[in-house]
N, C-alpha and C positions, 0 to 999 in steps of 0.2 A: 162455759161447759154446756149451758142450756142450749145454746145455738148448735153446738157440735152434736149433742144428743138428738136434737130434733132432726138434724140432717141424717144421722146414722139410722134413726128409726124409720125415716123415709127411704131407706136403702140407697142413700147417696154415699159417695166415698169421700174420705178426707185425704189431703195431700200428705206427702212424706214430711213436709215441714210442720204441718198441723199436728200430725200424729206424734212427732218428736216433742212439740211444745206441750201437748197434753201430759206426757209423762214427766217432763221437766216441772210442770205446774203441780202435778200430784206430789212430786218429791219435795216441793217447797211448801206443801200443806195448803195449797190454794183452794182445794175442794173438800166438801164434807164427805162423810162415809157413804151416805145415800147416793151422792152423785157418782162416787167411784164405783159403788156396787152396780149402779145402773149402767155405767160405761162398760164394765166387765160383762154384764149380762147381755148387752146388745150383741157383743161379739160371739156369744154362744148361739145366737139365732141368725147370724148372717156370716157369710164367708169374709175372711180378711183379704185385702188386696196386697199385691206386691209392694206398692208404695207405702201402705200403712205399716206393714210388717217391717219394712226398711226403716221407717221413721222411729218405730218403737225400739228396734235394735240399736239404732244410732244413739238414741237418748240414753239407753242403759249403758252402752259402752262409754259414752262421754261422762256419765255420772258415777261410774264405778271407781273403786280404788284399784288402780292397775298394779300388776305385779310382774316384774321382769324375770322370766325364766327362759329367755331366748337362747341361753348357752346350752340348754339341755335337749333341744329338738324334740320336745315332748308331744304326745298325742292326748287328746281328751276323748273318752268314750262316754257318751251322754245321750240318753233318750229323752224325748219330750215328756214321757209319761202320758197319762190321759188316754191310754188305749183301753182302759177298763178291764184288763185281762188278769190283774193280780198275779203276775208271775213272781217267782223268787227273784232276788236281786241280780239279774243276769249281767247287766252292764258293769255293775260294781265288781262282781266276781271276775268278769273278763278283764277289768282294769288291773287286778292283781296278777292274773295269769300273763297279761301283756308285760307288766313290770318284771315278772319272773323270767320272761324270755329275753330280758335285756333291753327292752324298749321303754324309755322313760314316759311316765304318765302324769299329766296335770289334771286330776279328776275334779270336774265341777259338779256339785250336787246340792241337794236341798232336802228338807223334810218332805215326806209324802203329803200331797194335798188331796189328790183324787185316788190314791192307792193306800193300801194298809201300811206299807213300809217303804219310804223313800230311801235313797242311798245314804243320806245323812242319818236317818233313824238307825239303820243297821250298823253303820260304822261307829256311831256313838255308843250303841249297845255293846260293841266289841271293845270299847275302851280307847278309841282313837280320838285324839285331841284336835279340835278345830282352831286354826290360828290364821291371822293374816300377816304375821311377821315374816318378812322375806328370808331372814336367816334360818328360821325353823323350816320353812318350806323348801329352801335349797338343801338343807341338811337331810330332809325327808327324801328328796329325790336322790341325793348322793348315797344315802345308806339303805334306802328301801326301794329305790327305783320309781317311787310314786309319792306325790303329795296331794292332799285333799284341799280343795278350794270350796269351802262351805259358803254357798251363795249369800246368806244374810250378812256375813262379815265383809263382803266386797261390794255389796249393793245397798248401802245404807239408805239410798234414795227410796227404796221400796218398803221401808218400815211402815209406811201408811197403808200399804196394800196387803201386807202379810196377814193381819188379823181378818181382813175381809175375805181373802182367798180361803182361809181356814174355815170361816163360818159358812161360806158358800159350799165348800167341800166338793166342787165339781171342777172339771178342767176349764181353764180360761186361756186367753191368749198368752198369759205368762208361761204356760206350758210350752207354747210354740217358741218362746224366746229363749228359754233356759240354755239349750245347747249353743246358741249363737252369741252368748254374752259372757263367755269365759274370760275373767279379768286378766289372764296371762296371755291372751291373744295367741293361742298355740298355732303352730304352723301346720299341724296335722290334726284331723278330726274324723272320728267315726260317730255319725249322728243317726239316731233312730227317730222316725216320725210316725204319727198315728194314722195318717191317711195319704193317699196318692196326690191329692191336691196340694197338701202342705209340702210333700216331697218335691213337687214341681217348683213351688215358690222358693224353697231352700236351694234347689239346683240353680235357679236364676241368680239368687243372692250370692251364693258361693262362687259362681263363675266370675264375679266381679272382684274377688279377693285373691291373694296369693297363697291361699291355704291348699294343702294337700288333703282332699276330702273323699269320704265315702258316705253317702246318705242312704239309709236302708229303710224299707217298709215291707213287712211280710203281708202278702195279699189277703190273708184272713184276719188282718187287723192289728198285728203286733208292731210295736215301735222298735223291733230288733229282729235279727235273724232267728226265727222260732223253730225251724226245721219241721213245723207242722204242715208245711206246704211250700209254695214258691215264694221267694223274696226278690223284690226289685231293688237293684243297687244302681245309684247314680254316682259316678266318680268323675274326676277331672276330664278324662277323655271319653269315657264310655257310659252307656246305659246297658245293664245286663240283667238277665233273670237267673237267679241261683235256685237250683233245686237240690234237695238233700243228696241226691245221687251224684251231683257234681263233686261232692266231697267223699264219695263212696259211703254214704250213710243212708240208713233207712229213715223214712218219714216217721215222725213220732206223733203221739196224741197230745191234745191240749192239756189233758189232766197230768201228763208227765212233767209239765213245767209250772204247775200251780205253786203259789208261794205261801199259802196259809193266810190267816186273818189278823195276825198280831206281829208286832216287832219281835217279840220273843221267839215265835215260830220261825220268822224270817232269819233271825240271827243263828238259830239252830241249823237250819238248812244251809246257810252260808258256811258255817264252820265245818259241817259235814262234807260239803262239796270241796272246799279248799283243802281239806285234810286228805283228799283222795278217796273219800268214802261215798261219793255221790253215785247216783244211778248212771247207767250208760247214757240215757237220754239227757240227764242234767249235765254230765261232763261234755257231751258232744255239743250241746247248745252253747255252753260257755266257750268252748274252744272254737266253735264256728265264728262267734263274734270276736273273740280275742285274735283269732287267726286273721280276720279281715283288718283289724287294727294294726297288727304286726305287718301285714302285707302292704297296707296303705303307707305306713311310715318307711318301711325298708324298700318300697317299690319292687316287691316280688309278687308271685302269683298267690292266690288265696289258698290253694291246696298246700303249698309249702308253708305258708303262715299257719295253717291249721295244724300241721305236724309239729311245728315249733311250739304252738300253744299247748298241744297235748303233752309234749315233753315237759314243759314248764309246770303244768298241773300235776302230772303223775310222778314227776321226780321230786316234788316237794319244794321246788323253787318259788312257786306262787305263794305257798304257805310261809316260806322264809321271808318273803317280801312283806306279808301281813304282820308277821311276828316282829320284824324290824320296826315297822311303823307304830305298832302298839308299844314297843319298848321305848321309842323316842317320845311317846306321848305321856310317859310316866313322870 
């Protein structure tokens, strides 16, 4: 580790193979906490390369507990987090709206590290059970259209890193990896990233897979379609710029999608929106993201996907999906 740290501090890059080996060694407990903390810190001060990101991803996918959900043609809606915006749980809400529209979802998530409330925090507060049992997860998709893959249950290799990430409390390269290491290897993905450079790297890595993907970054810094301005979208065939007017929507203010400072507040906003009592801005931002997920999976245009998402939210189908998952968790 000492040699790798010296090279990274000198702004040298490490190879895909070396990056992969470091994470394998972390999982085996080969390094102490100070070394791991130093390793994470270096990456907050220098950019990650394509080779390094690929090595970290490959290690986590190799070390994870895989789950076979290939029969369900599911999509994962997952952001990197780390955008520092403290929005309400847009991608988690969008996941239930997507499920309510009849598109199966395998939602990969975790507790918040750099935000007040991550997707797992809010789902736990709502009474959703986390499990890595295949039968339960398949039953969840069949009855609720969605299952929740809580990252720590599928990535035991990372138990040495979790407490350090929590203590650091800032985004690390694990934020960059989250969406890429879904243990069910879904064939469809809507991924949000926190900057354009990472979006470009993701684009290169996803081109090498057989995934149906849309990678989004709002130009004012959000890791999702925020409707507070334009959003760049990279998908299998195209790179496009989405403006709110493309979905016949008005641009909204950043304050319209703020999420509050506690898990309790986040859960309250979540229930409010999914019950059909959200503000117009909240509903639109959720449906813009769910609409792209639906469009990505069904291979239709975003505008049609947006209308299907709106129907799911406002008819109560999204809420029914949430209720079904909570019932299964009891």
